[in-house]
C-alpha positions in Angstrom: 2.7 13.9 15.3 6.2 15.4 15.8 7.8 12.1 17.2 8.2 10.1 20.0 7.4 6.5 20.8 6.4 3.9 18.1 2.6 3.6 17.5 1.2 0.3 19.2 -0.6 -1.0 16.2 -3.7 -3.9 16.4 -2.2 -6.9 15.4 -3.6 -8.6 12.4 -5.8 -12.1 12.7 -4.4 -12.9 9.3 -0.5 -13.4 10.7 0.8 -15.4 13.8 0.9 -13.3 17.1 4.0 -10.9 16.9 4.1 -11.0 13.1 4.0 -7.8 11.3 5.0 -6.8 7.9 6.5 -3.8 9.4 9.0 -2.5 12.1 7.0 0.2 14.2 8.5 3.5 14.3 7.7 7.4 14.8 10.3 9.9 13.4 10.0 13.6 13.4 8.0 15.4 10.8 8.7 18.4 9.0 6.7 21.7 9.6 4.8 21.3 6.4 3.9 17.7 6.9 2.8 18.4 10.6 0.6 21.3 9.3 -1.0 19.1 6.8 -2.2 16.7 9.2 -4.6 19.9 10.3 -5.2 21.7 6.7 -6.3 18.1 4.8 -7.7 16.2 7.5 -10.6 15.5 5.6 -8.6 13.3 3.4 -7.6 11.3 6.6 -9.8 8.0 7.2 -9.0 6.7 10.6 -8.5 3.0 11.5 -12.2 1.8 12.7 -13.7 -1.6 13.3 -16.4 -1.2 10.8 -16.1 -1.8 6.9 -16.0 1.3 4.8 -18.6 1.9 2.3 -16.6 2.9 -0.9 -19.4 4.5 -2.5 -20.2 6.8 0.2 -16.4 8.0 0.2 -15.6 7.8 -3.3 -18.9 7.9 -5.3 -21.4 5.1 -7.0 -19.3 3.2 -9.4 -15.9 4.7 -8.9 -13.2 1.9 -8.8 -10.7 1.9 -5.7 -7.3 1.1 -5.6 -5.4 0.4 -2.3 -2.0 1.3 -2.1 0.0 -0.4 0.9 2.9 1.8 1.6 3.3 5.2 0.4 6.7 6.4 1.5 6.8 9.9 1.0 3.8 10.2 -1.1 5.2 11.2 -4.6 4.3 8.2 -6.4 1.1 8.1 -5.0 0.0 11.7 -5.6 1.5 11.6 -9.2 -0.4 8.5 -10.3 -3.9 10.0 -8.5 -3.3 13.0 -10.8 -2.9 11.0 -13.9 -6.0 8.8 -13.1 -8.8 10.9 -11.5 -11.5 8.6 -12.1 -9.9 6.1 -9.8 -10.3 6.5 -6.0 -7.0 6.1 -3.8 -6.8 4.4 -0.4 -3.4 5.1 0.7 -2.5 3.0 3.9 1.2 3.4 5.5 2.4 3.3 9.2 4.8 6.3 8.8 3.6 9.3 9.9 6.0 11.7 8.2 5.2 10.0 5.2 1.5 10.6 5.6 2.2 13.8 6.6 4.0 14.4 3.3 1.4 12.7 1.0 -1.5 15.2 2.7 0.5 18.0 1.8 1.1 16.8 -1.9 -2.4 16.1 -2.2 -3.3 19.8 -0.9 -0.7 21.1 -3.3 -2.7 19.5 -6.3 -6.0 19.7 -5.2 -6.8 16.2 -5.4 -9.8 14.9 -3.3 -9.8 11.4 -4.3 -7.6 10.4 -2.5 -8.2 9.2 1.4 -5.1 8.2 3.9 -5.4 5.8 6.6 -2.8 5.6 9.2 -2.6 2.2 10.0 -1.5 -1.4 9.2 -2.7 -2.3 6.0 -3.5 -6.0 7.1 -5.7 -4.6 9.7 -7.1 -2.2 7.4 -8.1 -5.2 4.8 -9.7 -7.2 7.6 -11.2 -4.6 9.4 -12.3 -1.7 6.7 -12.8 -3.5 3.3 -15.8 -5.2 2.3 -15.2 -8.7 0.8 -15.0 -8.4 -3.7 -14.6 -4.5 -3.5 -11.6 -3.3 -4.3 -10.4 -2.8 -8.2 -7.0 -3.1 -7.3 -3.7 -3.1 -4.8 -0.6 -1.6 -5.2 2.5 -2.8 -3.2 5.8 -0.7 -4.5 9.0 -1.9 -2.8 7.7 -3.4 0.6 10.5 -4.0 2.9 12.1 -7.2 1.7 13.4 -8.6 5.3 16.1 -9.9 3.7 17.2 -12.1 6.7 15.9 -15.9 6.4 14.4 -15.5 9.9 12.3 -12.3 9.0 10.9 -13.8 6.0 7.6 -14.5 7.9 7.1 -10.9 7.9 7.1 -10.1 3.8 4.0 -8.9 2.6 3.9 -11.6 -0.5 2.8 -14.5 1.8 0.2 -17.5 1.1 -2.1 -15.9 4.1 -2.0 -12.5 2.6 -2.3 -13.3 -0.8 -5.7 -15.0 0.5 -6.6 -11.8 2.2 -6.0 -9.8 -0.6 -7.7 -11.7 -3.0 -10.8 -12.0 -1.2 -11.3 -8.0 -0.9 -10.8 -7.8 -4.7 -13.7 -7.7 -7.4 -13.4 -10.7 -9.7 -10.8 -10.2 -12.0 -9.1 -7.2 -9.6 -5.2 -6.6 -9.7 -2.4 -6.4 -7.6 0.4 -4.7 -8.9 3.9 -5.3 -6.9 7.4 -3.8 -7.6 10.6 -4.8 -5.6 14.4 -4.0 -6.3 15.6 -7.3 -3.9 16.4 -10.1 -6.3 15.4 -12.9 -3.5 12.4 -11.2 -2.9 11.6 -11.2 -6.8 12.0 -15.1 -6.5 9.8 -15.5 -3.7 7.1 -13.4 -5.2 7.5 -15.9 -8.4 7.3 -18.8 -6.6 4.4 -17.6 -4.0 2.2 -16.5 -6.9 3.1 -19.4 -9.1 2.0 -22.0 -6.4 -1.6 -20.4 -6.2 -4.0 -21.2 -9.0 -6.4 -18.4 -7.8 -3.9 -15.9 -9.2 -2.9 -15.3 -13.1 -0.1 -12.9 -14.3 3.4 -12.8 -13.5 6.3 -10.1 -14.3 5.7 -7.2 -16.7 7.8 -4.5 -18.1 8.2 -1.4 -15.9 4.5 0.6 -16.9 5.3 3.7 -18.0 2.6 5.3 -15.8 4.4 4.2 -12.4 6.4 7.0 -11.1 9.8 6.5 -9.3 9.5 6.1 -6.0 11.9 7.7 -3.3 13.3 4.3 -2.5 13.5 3.1 -5.9 15.5 6.3 -6.8 17.9 5.1 -4.7 18.0 1.5 -6.0 18.6 2.7 -9.3 21.6 4.6 -8.3 22.8 1.7 -6.3 22.1 -0.4 -10.0 19.8 -2.9 -8.5 17.4 -4.3 -10.9 14.0 -3.6 -10.9 11.1 -6.1 -10.9 7.3 -5.2 -11.6 4.2 -8.0 -11.6 0.6 -7.7 -12.4 -1.2 -10.5 -10.9 -5.1 -10.8 -11.2 -7.9 -12.8 -9.2 -9.7 -15.6 -11.5 -13.1 -13.8 -12.8 
């Protein structure tokens, strides 16, 4: 857990072989983050081949939102504090960020969050039943700015189909980015898919500023938010 070679994550079936929406990496963790993997292991939900019965983890009738990418965990933990009635499933590939999130959850005594270290696309494919998630949040996914890397972006038709299949009717996907060209792609990709409704929104007051977003604001980049919903 302290560093070393990148993890060999399973290849998602939704994307072409060799294509991933992230760059695998492993960097050194702080002692606090490393200890959190032991102290709060009960909040970890390991990648597995079987679907997870959400009611058994969060309780019957509890809506569950998946967060794709949790950064250093500050926004995830804050939103979980604000909404204790909603289960949160945070998925990320960055081990130090997961450790940081676990530590924050432990400090705040939050028990309605589960954390998975894995490719979120694989988690959606393998572990999530169709029509089961109340929503998905993706804040500042990698914009992959080079044209040859656009196939790695999270917002693309195949992933829209996958996410939609895992949402309850009327479920939502809340996205945010600071990359203007990526924002145009979000508008275009969702606009071409009649199974989604919604669009750009004002920045919600309840969405905390993420670590990455704070840098974007310092550099005076425009922030765009959207909420799209599946057709009921």
